[in-house]
LOLO-863444 format. One record per atom (N, C-alpha, C, O): residue in three letters; chain; atom name; x, y, z. Coordinates in nm, 2 decimals. Layout:
+---------+--------+-------+--------+--------+--------+
! residuo ! cadena ! atomo !     px !     py !     pz !
+---------+--------+-------+--------+--------+--------+
!     ala !      A !    CA !      X !      Y !      Z !
...
+---------+--------+-------+--------+--------+--------+
This chain:
+---------+--------+-------+--------+--------+--------+
! residuo ! cadena ! atomo !     px !     py !     pz !
+---------+--------+-------+--------+--------+--------+
!     unk !      A !     N !   2.30 !  -2.88 !  -1.06 !
!     unk !      A !    CA !   2.40 !  -2.82 !  -0.98 !
!     unk !      A !     C !   2.39 !  -2.65 !  -1.01 !
!     unk !      A !     O !   2.46 !  -2.58 !  -0.93 !
!     unk !      A !     N !   2.33 !  -2.59 !  -1.10 !
!     unk !      A !    CA !   2.34 !  -2.47 !  -1.12 !
!     unk !      A !     C !   2.24 !  -2.43 !  -1.06 !
!     unk !      A !     O !   2.26 !  -2.34 !  -0.98 !
!     unk !      A !     N !   2.11 !  -2.46 !  -1.05 !
!     unk !      A !    CA !   2.01 !  -2.44 !  -0.95 !
!     unk !      A !     C !   2.05 !  -2.43 !  -0.86 !
!     unk !      A !     O !   1.99 !  -2.33 !  -0.81 !
!     unk !      A !     N !   2.15 !  -2.47 !  -0.77 !
!     unk !      A !    CA !   2.17 !  -2.49 !  -0.62 !
!     unk !      A !     C !   2.29 !  -2.38 !  -0.61 !
!     unk !      A !     O !   2.31 !  -2.33 !  -0.50 !
!     unk !      A !     N !   2.37 !  -2.34 !  -0.71 !
!     unk !      A !    CA !   2.45 !  -2.20 !  -0.70 !
!     unk !      A !     C !   2.35 !  -2.13 !  -0.72 !
!     unk !      A !     O !   2.43 !  -2.06 !  -0.78 !
!     unk !      A !     N !   2.24 !  -2.06 !  -0.73 !
!     unk !      A !    CA !   2.15 !  -1.97 !  -0.78 !
!     unk !      A !     C !   2.09 !  -1.99 !  -0.64 !
!     unk !      A !     O !   2.07 !  -1.88 !  -0.59 !
!     unk !      A !     N !   2.05 !  -2.07 !  -0.56 !
!     unk !      A !    CA !   2.00 !  -2.07 !  -0.47 !
!     unk !      A !     C !   2.09 !  -2.03 !  -0.34 !
!     unk !      A !     O !   2.04 !  -1.96 !  -0.25 !
!     unk !      A !     N !   2.20 !  -2.06 !  -0.34 !
!     unk !      A !    CA !   2.38 !  -2.02 !  -0.28 !
!     unk !      A !     C !   2.34 !  -1.85 !  -0.30 !
!     unk !      A !     O !   2.35 !  -1.77 !  -0.21 !
!     unk !      A !     N !   2.31 !  -1.82 !  -0.42 !
!     unk !      A !    CA !   2.35 !  -1.68 !  -0.46 !
!     unk !      A !     C !   2.20 !  -1.58 !  -0.39 !
!     unk !      A !     O !   2.22 !  -1.47 !  -0.36 !
!     unk !      A !     N !   2.05 !  -1.66 !  -0.37 !
!     unk !      A !    CA !   1.98 !  -1.58 !  -0.32 !
!     unk !      A !     C !   2.01 !  -1.55 !  -0.19 !
!     unk !      A !     O !   2.00 !  -1.43 !  -0.15 !
!     unk !      A !     N !   2.04 !  -1.66 !  -0.12 !
!     unk !      A !    CA !   2.05 !  -1.67 !   0.02 !
!     unk !      A !     C !   2.18 !  -1.57 !   0.08 !
!     unk !      A !     O !   2.18 !  -1.54 !   0.20 !
!     unk !      A !     N !   2.29 !  -1.54 !  -0.02 !
!     unk !      A !    CA !   2.39 !  -1.43 !   0.00 !
!     unk !      A !     C !   2.31 !  -1.32 !  -0.02 !
!     unk !      A !     O !   2.32 !  -1.22 !   0.06 !
!     unk !      A !     N !   2.20 !  -1.32 !  -0.13 !
!     unk !      A !    CA !   2.17 !  -1.15 !  -0.14 !
!     unk !      A !     C !   2.06 !  -1.15 !  -0.04 !
!     unk !      A !     O !   1.98 !  -1.06 !  -0.06 !
!     unk !      A !     N !   2.03 !  -1.23 !   0.09 !
!     unk !      A !    CA !   1.91 !  -1.22 !   0.15 !
!     unk !      A !     C !   2.01 !  -1.14 !   0.28 !
!     unk !      A !     O !   1.98 !  -1.04 !   0.35 !
!     unk !      A !     N !   2.12 !  -1.22 !   0.28 !
!     unk !      A !    CA !   2.21 !  -1.15 !   0.40 !
!     unk !      A !     C !   2.28 !  -1.03 !   0.37 !
!     unk !      A !     O !   2.31 !  -0.96 !   0.46 !
!     unk !      A !     N !   2.32 !  -1.00 !   0.22 !
!     unk !      A !    CA !   2.31 !  -0.86 !   0.22 !
!     unk !      A !     C !   2.20 !  -0.75 !   0.26 !
!     unk !      A !     O !   2.22 !  -0.64 !   0.32 !
!     unk !      A !     N !   2.07 !  -0.80 !   0.22 !
!     unk !      A !    CA !   1.99 !  -0.71 !   0.27 !
!     unk !      A !     C !   1.92 !  -0.71 !   0.42 !
!     unk !      A !     O !   1.83 !  -0.64 !   0.46 !
!     unk !      A !     N !   1.98 !  -0.82 !   0.49 !
!     unk !      A !    CA !   1.98 !  -0.80 !   0.61 !
!     unk !      A !     C !   2.07 !  -0.73 !   0.68 !
!     unk !      A !     O !   2.03 !  -0.68 !   0.78 !
!     unk !      A !     N !   2.22 !  -0.73 !   0.63 !
!     unk !      A !    CA !   2.30 !  -0.68 !   0.67 !
!     unk !      A !     C !   2.28 !  -0.49 !   0.63 !
!     unk !      A !     O !   2.33 !  -0.40 !   0.69 !
!     unk !      A !     N !   2.21 !  -0.46 !   0.53 !
!     unk !      A !    CA !   2.17 !  -0.30 !   0.53 !
!     unk !      A !     C !   2.06 !  -0.29 !   0.60 !
!     unk !      A !     O !   2.05 !  -0.17 !   0.63 !
!     unk !      A !     N !   1.99 !  -0.36 !   0.63 !
!     unk !      A !    CA !   1.90 !  -0.34 !   0.77 !
!     unk !      A !     C !   1.95 !  -0.30 !   0.90 !
!     unk !      A !     O !   1.90 !  -0.21 !   0.98 !
!     unk !      A !     N !   2.05 !  -0.36 !   0.92 !
!     unk !      A !    CA !   2.13 !  -0.34 !   1.04 !
!     unk !      A !     C !   2.24 !  -0.20 !   1.03 !
!     unk !      A !     O !   2.31 !  -0.15 !   1.12 !
!     unk !      A !     N !   2.23 !  -0.16 !   0.92 !
!     unk !      A !    CA !   2.26 !  -0.04 !   0.89 !
!     unk !      A !     C !   2.46 !  -0.08 !   0.84 !
!     unk !      A !     O !   2.55 !   0.01 !   0.84 !
!     unk !      A !     N !   2.48 !  -0.19 !   0.82 !
!     unk !      A !    CA !   2.63 !  -0.20 !   0.77 !
!     unk !      A !     C !   2.65 !  -0.16 !   0.65 !
!     unk !      A !     O !   2.55 !  -0.16 !   0.59 !
!     unk !      A !     N !   2.76 !  -0.10 !   0.57 !
!     unk !      A !    CA !   2.78 !  -0.03 !   0.48 !
!     unk !      A !     C !   2.89 !  -0.15 !   0.38 !
!     unk !      A !     O !   3.00 !  -0.20 !   0.39 !
!     unk !      A !     N !   2.78 !  -0.15 !   0.28 !
!     unk !      A !    CA !   2.84 !  -0.25 !   0.20 !
!     unk !      A !     C !   2.90 !  -0.23 !   0.09 !
!     unk !      A !     O !   2.82 !  -0.17 !   0.01 !
!     unk !      A !     N !   3.00 !  -0.25 !   0.05 !
!     unk !      A !    CA !   3.11 !  -0.19 !  -0.04 !
!     unk !      A !     C !   3.03 !  -0.18 !  -0.18 !
!     unk !      A !     O !   2.99 !  -0.29 !  -0.23 !
!     unk !      A !     N !   3.02 !  -0.07 !  -0.24 !
!     unk !      A !    CA !   2.95 !  -0.06 !  -0.39 !
!     unk !      A !     C !   2.99 !  -0.15 !  -0.48 !
!     unk !      A !     O !   2.91 !  -0.20 !  -0.56 !
!     unk !      A !     N !   3.11 !  -0.18 !  -0.49 !
!     unk !      A !    CA !   3.14 !  -0.27 !  -0.58 !
!     unk !      A !     C !   3.08 !  -0.44 !  -0.57 !
!     unk !      A !     O !   3.07 !  -0.52 !  -0.66 !
!     unk !      A !     N !   3.06 !  -0.45 !  -0.44 !
!     unk !      A !    CA !   3.00 !  -0.58 !  -0.43 !
!     unk !      A !     C !   2.84 !  -0.55 !  -0.48 !
!     unk !      A !     O !   2.79 !  -0.63 !  -0.56 !
!     unk !      A !     N !   2.78 !  -0.46 !  -0.42 !
!     unk !      A !    CA !   2.67 !  -0.43 !  -0.44 !
!     unk !      A !     C !   2.62 !  -0.44 !  -0.61 !
!     unk !      A !     O !   2.51 !  -0.48 !  -0.65 !
!     unk !      A !     N !   2.74 !  -0.40 !  -0.69 !
!     unk !      A !    CA !   2.73 !  -0.36 !  -0.85 !
!     unk !      A !     C !   2.74 !  -0.50 !  -0.91 !
!     unk !      A !     O !   2.69 !  -0.53 !  -1.02 !
!     unk !      A !     N !   2.80 !  -0.57 !  -0.84 !
!     unk !      A !    CA !   2.82 !  -0.75 !  -0.90 !
!     unk !      A !     C !   2.72 !  -0.81 !  -0.88 !
!     unk !      A !     O !   2.67 !  -0.88 !  -0.97 !
!     unk !      A !     N !   2.61 !  -0.80 !  -0.73 !
!     unk !      A !    CA !   2.49 !  -0.88 !  -0.74 !
!     unk !      A !     C !   2.39 !  -0.80 !  -0.81 !
!     unk !      A !     O !   2.29 !  -0.86 !  -0.84 !
!     unk !      A !     N !   2.38 !  -0.66 !  -0.85 !
!     unk !      A !    CA !   2.31 !  -0.60 !  -0.94 !
!     unk !      A !     C !   2.32 !  -0.63 !  -1.09 !
!     unk !      A !     O !   2.23 !  -0.63 !  -1.17 !
!     unk !      A !     N !   2.41 !  -0.65 !  -1.12 !
!     unk !      A !    CA !   2.44 !  -0.72 !  -1.28 !
!     unk !      A !     C !   2.43 !  -0.89 !  -1.26 !
!     unk !      A !     O !   2.40 !  -0.97 !  -1.35 !
!     unk !      A !     N !   2.46 !  -0.92 !  -1.15 !
!     unk !      A !    CA !   2.39 !  -1.09 !  -1.16 !
!     unk !      A !     C !   2.23 !  -1.06 !  -1.17 !
!     unk !      A !     O !   2.17 !  -1.12 !  -1.26 !
!     unk !      A !     N !   2.16 !  -0.99 !  -1.10 !
!     unk !      A !    CA !   2.05 !  -1.03 !  -1.04 !
!     unk !      A !     C !   1.94 !  -0.94 !  -1.18 !
!     unk !      A !     O !   1.82 !  -0.95 !  -1.19 !
!     unk !      A !     N !   2.03 !  -0.85 !  -1.25 !
!     unk !      A !    CA !   1.98 !  -0.82 !  -1.40 !
!     unk !      A !     C !   1.96 !  -0.90 !  -1.48 !
!     unk !      A !     O !   1.86 !  -0.89 !  -1.56 !
!     unk !      A !     N !   2.07 !  -1.00 !  -1.48 !
!     unk !      A !    CA !   2.09 !  -1.09 !  -1.59 !
!     unk !      A !     C !   1.96 !  -1.18 !  -1.56 !
!     unk !      A !     O !   1.87 !  -1.19 !  -1.64 !
!     unk !      A !     N !   1.96 !  -1.26 !  -1.45 !
!     unk !      A !    CA !   1.86 !  -1.35 !  -1.38 !
!     unk !      A !     C !   1.75 !  -1.28 !  -1.44 !
!     unk !      A !     O !   1.66 !  -1.34 !  -1.50 !
!     unk !      A !     N !   1.73 !  -1.17 !  -1.41 !
!     unk !      A !    CA !   1.57 !  -1.12 !  -1.44 !
!     unk !      A !     C !   1.52 !  -1.09 !  -1.55 !
!     unk !      A !     O !   1.41 !  -1.07 !  -1.58 !
!     unk !      A !     N !   1.65 !  -1.10 !  -1.62 !
!     unk !      A !    CA !   1.62 !  -1.10 !  -1.81 !
!     unk !      A !     C !   1.53 !  -1.18 !  -1.84 !
!     unk !      A !     O !   1.44 !  -1.16 !  -1.92 !
!     unk !      A !     N !   1.55 !  -1.30 !  -1.77 !
!     unk !      A !    CA !   1.45 !  -1.43 !  -1.83 !
!     unk !      A !     C !   1.32 !  -1.41 !  -1.79 !
!     unk !      A !     O !   1.27 !  -1.52 !  -1.76 !
!     unk !      A !     N !   1.23 !  -1.28 !  -1.77 !
!     unk !      A !    CA !   1.12 !  -1.26 !  -1.73 !
!     unk !      A !     C !   1.05 !  -1.27 !  -1.86 !
!     unk !      A !     O !   0.93 !  -1.26 !  -1.85 !
!     unk !      A !     N !   1.10 !  -1.29 !  -1.98 !
!     unk !      A !    CA !   1.04 !  -1.29 !  -2.09 !
!     unk !      A !     C !   0.97 !  -1.44 !  -2.12 !
!     unk !      A !     O !   0.88 !  -1.46 !  -2.21 !
!     unk !      A !     N !   1.02 !  -1.55 !  -2.03 !
!     unk !      A !    CA !   0.96 !  -1.65 !  -1.99 !
!     unk !      A !     C !   0.82 !  -1.63 !  -1.89 !
!     unk !      A !     O !   0.76 !  -1.73 !  -1.86 !
!     unk !      A !     N !   0.78 !  -1.51 !  -1.85 !
!     unk !      A !    CA !   0.69 !  -1.49 !  -1.78 !
!     unk !      A !     C !   0.72 !  -1.57 !  -1.65 !
!     unk !      A !     O !   0.62 !  -1.60 !  -1.58 !
!     unk !      A !     N !   0.84 !  -1.61 !  -1.61 !
!     unk !      A !    CA !   0.83 !  -1.63 !  -1.51 !
!     unk !      A !     C !   0.83 !  -1.56 !  -1.29 !
!     unk !      A !     O !   0.93 !  -1.51 !  -1.25 !
!     unk !      A !     N !   0.74 !  -1.58 !  -1.23 !
!     unk !      A !    CA !   0.72 !  -1.48 !  -1.14 !
!     unk !      A !     C !   0.89 !  -1.45 !  -1.04 !
!     unk !      A !     O !   0.93 !  -1.34 !  -0.99 !
!     unk !      A !     N !   0.93 !  -1.56 !  -1.06 !
!     unk !      A !    CA !   1.10 !  -1.56 !  -0.99 !
!     unk !      A !     C !   1.18 !  -1.47 !  -1.08 !
!     unk !      A !     O !   1.29 !  -1.42 !  -1.03 !
!     unk !      A !     N !   1.15 !  -1.43 !  -1.22 !
!     unk !      A !    CA !   1.25 !  -1.35 !  -1.27 !
!     unk !      A !     C !   1.21 !  -1.21 !  -1.24 !
!     unk !      A !     O !   1.28 !  -1.11 !  -1.27 !
!     unk !      A !     N !   1.09 !  -1.18 !  -1.17 !
!     unk !      A !    CA !   1.02 !  -1.04 !  -1.14 !
!     unk !      A !     C !   1.06 !  -1.04 !  -1.00 !
!     unk !      A !     O !   1.07 !  -0.94 !  -0.94 !
!     unk !      A !     N !   1.08 !  -1.13 !  -0.96 !
!     unk !      A !    CA !   1.14 !  -1.13 !  -0.78 !
!     unk !      A !     C !   1.28 !  -1.08 !  -0.81 !
!     unk !      A !     O !   1.32 !  -0.98 !  -0.76 !
!     unk !      A !     N !   1.37 !  -1.15 !  -0.90 !
!     unk !      A !    CA !   1.52 !  -1.08 !  -0.91 !
!     unk !      A !     C !   1.51 !  -0.94 !  -0.99 !
!     unk !      A !     O !   1.62 !  -0.88 !  -0.97 !
!     unk !      A !     N !   1.44 !  -0.89 !  -1.05 !
!     unk !      A !    CA !   1.48 !  -0.79 !  -1.10 !
!     unk !      A !     C !   1.38 !  -0.68 !  -0.95 !
!     unk !      A !     O !   1.44 !  -0.59 !  -0.89 !
!     unk !      A !     N !   1.31 !  -0.70 !  -0.93 !
!     unk !      A !    CA !   1.27 !  -0.64 !  -0.81 !
!     unk !      A !     C !   1.39 !  -0.58 !  -0.72 !
!     unk !      A !     O !   1.43 !  -0.46 !  -0.70 !
!     unk !      A !     N !   1.45 !  -0.71 !  -0.66 !
!     unk !      A !    CA !   1.56 !  -0.71 !  -0.59 !
!     unk !      A !     C !   1.71 !  -0.60 !  -0.65 !
!     unk !      A !     O !   1.78 !  -0.51 !  -0.60 !
!     unk !      A !     N !   1.70 !  -0.64 !  -0.76 !
!     unk !      A !    CA !   1.84 !  -0.56 !  -0.87 !
!     unk !      A !     C !   1.77 !  -0.38 !  -0.83 !
!     unk !      A !     O !   1.85 !  -0.29 !  -0.80 !
!     unk !      A !     N !   1.65 !  -0.35 !  -0.85 !
!     unk !      A !    CA !   1.60 !  -0.24 !  -0.83 !
!     unk !      A !     C !   1.65 !  -0.19 !  -0.69 !
!     unk !      A !     O !   1.74 !  -0.11 !  -0.68 !
!     unk !      A !     N !   1.61 !  -0.23 !  -0.63 !
!     unk !      A !    CA !   1.61 !  -0.24 !  -0.44 !
!     unk !      A !     C !   1.74 !  -0.20 !  -0.42 !
!     unk !      A !     O !   1.76 !  -0.09 !  -0.37 !
!     unk !      A !     N !   1.83 !  -0.29 !  -0.47 !
!     unk !      A !    CA !   1.98 !  -0.28 !  -0.46 !
!     unk !      A !     C !   2.02 !  -0.15 !  -0.53 !
!     unk !      A !     O !   2.09 !  -0.07 !  -0.46 !
!     unk !      A !     N !   1.98 !  -0.11 !  -0.65 !
!     unk !      A !    CA !   2.06 !   0.01 !  -0.71 !
!     unk !      A !     C !   2.01 !   0.13 !  -0.61 !
!     unk !      A !     O !   2.09 !   0.19 !  -0.54 !
!     unk !      A !     N !   1.88 !   0.14 !  -0.61 !
!     unk !      A !    CA !   1.79 !   0.24 !  -0.48 !
!     unk !      A !     C !   1.87 !   0.26 !  -0.39 !
!     unk !      A !     O !   1.91 !   0.37 !  -0.35 !
!     unk !      A !     N !   1.91 !   0.13 !  -0.34 !
!     unk !      A !    CA !   2.00 !   0.14 !  -0.21 !
!     unk !      A !     C !   2.16 !   0.21 !  -0.22 !
!     unk !      A !     O !   2.23 !   0.25 !  -0.13 !
!     unk !      A !     N !   2.18 !   0.21 !  -0.33 !
!     unk !      A !    CA !   2.33 !   0.24 !  -0.34 !
!     unk !      A !     C !   2.34 !   0.44 !  -0.31 !
!     unk !      A !     O !   2.42 !   0.51 !  -0.26 !
!     unk !      A !     N !   2.20 !   0.46 !  -0.37 !
!     unk !      A !    CA !   2.18 !   0.60 !  -0.41 !
!     unk !      A !     C !   2.14 !   0.66 !  -0.25 !
!     unk !      A !     O !   2.20 !   0.76 !  -0.20 !
!     unk !      A !     N !   2.04 !   0.57 !  -0.19 !
!     unk !      A !    CA !   1.98 !   0.66 !  -0.10 !
!     unk !      A !     C !   1.89 !   0.54 !   0.03 !
!     unk !      A !     O !   1.85 !   0.43 !   0.00 !
!     unk !      A !     N !   1.87 !   0.58 !   0.10 !
!     unk !      A !    CA !   1.82 !   0.49 !   0.23 !
!     unk !      A !     C !   1.69 !   0.48 !   0.17 !
!     unk !      A !     O !   1.60 !   0.56 !   0.15 !
!     unk !      A !     N !   1.69 !   0.31 !   0.16 !
!     unk !      A !    CA !   1.51 !   0.26 !   0.13 !
!     unk !      A !     C !   1.47 !   0.21 !   0.29 !
!     unk !      A !     O !   1.54 !   0.16 !   0.38 !
!     unk !      A !     N !   1.31 !   0.23 !   0.28 !
!     unk !      A !    CA !   1.27 !   0.16 !   0.33 !
!     unk !      A !     C !   1.27 !   0.03 !   0.38 !
!     unk !      A !     O !   1.27 !  -0.06 !   0.30 !
!     unk !      A !     N !   1.26 !   0.00 !   0.50 !
!     unk !      A !    CA !   1.32 !  -0.11 !   0.59 !
!     unk !      A !     C !   1.16 !  -0.24 !   0.54 !
!     unk !      A !     O !   1.18 !  -0.36 !   0.53 !
!     unk !      A !     N !   1.07 !  -0.22 !   0.52 !
!     unk !      A !    CA !   1.00 !  -0.29 !   0.48 !
!     unk !      A !     C !   1.01 !  -0.34 !   0.36 !
!     unk !      A !     O !   0.96 !  -0.45 !   0.33 !
!     unk !      A !     N !   1.10 !  -0.24 !   0.27 !
!     unk !      A !    CA !   1.13 !  -0.33 !   0.11 !
!     unk !      A !     C !   1.22 !  -0.45 !   0.13 !
!     unk !      A !     O !   1.19 !  -0.56 !   0.10 !
!     unk !      A !     N !   1.33 !  -0.40 !   0.19 !
!     unk !      A !    CA !   1.43 !  -0.47 !   0.22 !
!     unk !      A !     C !   1.39 !  -0.62 !   0.29 !
!     unk !      A !     O !   1.46 !  -0.72 !   0.27 !
!     unk !      A !     N !   1.26 !  -0.64 !   0.37 !
!     unk !      A !    CA !   1.20 !  -0.73 !   0.46 !
!     unk !      A !     C !   1.14 !  -0.80 !   0.35 !
!     unk !      A !     O !   1.16 !  -0.92 !   0.35 !
!     unk !      A !     N !   1.07 !  -0.75 !   0.27 !
!     unk !      A !    CA !   1.01 !  -0.81 !   0.14 !
!     unk !      A !     C !   1.09 !  -0.90 !   0.07 !
!     unk !      A !     O !   1.07 !  -1.02 !   0.04 !
!     unk !      A !     N !   1.23 !  -0.81 !   0.04 !
!     unk !      A !    CA !   1.30 !  -0.90 !  -0.05 !
!     unk !      A !     C !   1.43 !  -0.98 !  -0.03 !
!     unk !      A !     O !   1.50 !  -1.03 !  -0.12 !
!     unk !      A !     N !   1.43 !  -0.96 !   0.17 !
!     unk !      A !    CA !   1.47 !  -1.09 !   0.24 !
!     unk !      A !     C !   1.41 !  -1.21 !   0.21 !
!     unk !      A !     O !   1.47 !  -1.31 !   0.17 !
!     unk !      A !     N !   1.24 !  -1.19 !   0.23 !
!     unk !      A !    CA !   1.15 !  -1.27 !   0.24 !
!     unk !      A !     C !   1.14 !  -1.36 !   0.08 !
!     unk !      A !     O !   1.10 !  -1.48 !   0.06 !
!     unk !      A !     N !   1.17 !  -1.28 !  -0.01 !
!     unk !      A !    CA !   1.15 !  -1.34 !  -0.15 !
!     unk !      A !     C !   1.30 !  -1.44 !  -0.20 !
!     unk !      A !     O !   1.29 !  -1.54 !  -0.27 !
!     unk !      A !     N !   1.41 !  -1.37 !  -0.15 !
!     unk !      A !    CA !   1.52 !  -1.42 !  -0.15 !
!     unk !      A !     C !   1.55 !  -1.59 !  -0.11 !
!     unk !      A !     O !   1.58 !  -1.69 !  -0.16 !
!     unk !      A !     N !   1.51 !  -1.53 !   0.03 !
!     unk !      A !    CA !   1.51 !  -1.68 !   0.12 !
!     unk !      A !     C !   1.39 !  -1.80 !   0.06 !
!     unk !      A !     O !   1.41 !  -1.92 !   0.05 !
!     unk !      A !     N !   1.28 !  -1.73 !   0.02 !
!     unk !      A !    CA !   1.16 !  -1.84 !  -0.05 !
!     unk !      A !     C !   1.24 !  -1.88 !  -0.19 !
!     unk !      A !     O !   1.23 !  -1.99 !  -0.22 !
!     unk !      A !     N !   1.30 !  -1.82 !  -0.25 !
!     unk !      A !    CA !   1.38 !  -1.85 !  -0.38 !
!     unk !      A !     C !   1.47 !  -1.97 !  -0.36 !
!     unk !      A !     O !   1.46 !  -2.08 !  -0.41 !
!     unk !      A !     N !   1.57 !  -1.93 !  -0.27 !
!     unk !      A !    CA !   1.65 !  -2.02 !  -0.21 !
!     unk !      A !     C !   1.62 !  -2.19 !  -0.18 !
!     unk !      A !     O !   1.67 !  -2.29 !  -0.22 !
!     unk !      A !     N !   1.53 !  -2.14 !  -0.09 !
!     unk !      A !    CA !   1.49 !  -2.27 !  -0.03 !
!     unk !      A !     C !   1.43 !  -2.34 !  -0.14 !
!     unk !      A !     O !   1.46 !  -2.45 !  -0.16 !
!     unk !      A !     N !   1.35 !  -2.29 !  -0.23 !
!     unk !      A !    CA !   1.27 !  -2.40 !  -0.33 !
!     unk !      A !     C !   1.38 !  -2.44 !  -0.39 !
!     unk !      A !     O !   1.39 !  -2.57 !  -0.39 !
!     unk !      A !     N !   1.47 !  -2.38 !  -0.43 !
!     unk !      A !    CA !   1.63 !  -2.40 !  -0.50 !
!     unk !      A !     C !   1.65 !  -2.53 !  -0.48 !
!     unk !      A !     O !   1.69 !  -2.61 !  -0.58 !
!     unk !      A !     N !   1.64 !  -2.57 !  -0.35 !
!     unk !      A !    CA !   1.70 !  -2.69 !  -0.27 !
!     unk !      A !     C !   1.61 !  -2.77 !  -0.32 !
!     unk !      A !     O !   1.66 !  -2.83 !  -0.42 !
!     unk !      A !     N !   1.48 !  -2.80 !  -0.31 !
!     unk !      A !    CA !   1.39 !  -2.86 !  -0.33 !
!     unk !      A !     C !   1.40 !  -2.98 !  -0.44 !
!     unk !      A !     O !   1.30 !  -3.05 !  -0.47 !
+---------+--------+-------+--------+--------+--------+
């Protein structure tokens, strides 16, 4: 059950990155909530899980996107990583 919930969060984060590409202004409070969630998920990198490294990468990109525009290809990489993680959490 928890795995499916985390997969849904991955899909939501992919949608947020897609909205950022399209120029939508996501409220900073929503971004901060997802930053905290993904920093906590990424803290499990001590297990040497590549998925945790993806979470940290996504959190860093979100932090950067609050302060400055980010290149589109970084958003696309994050979208693909989050969609892949979300998809595999439902298998």
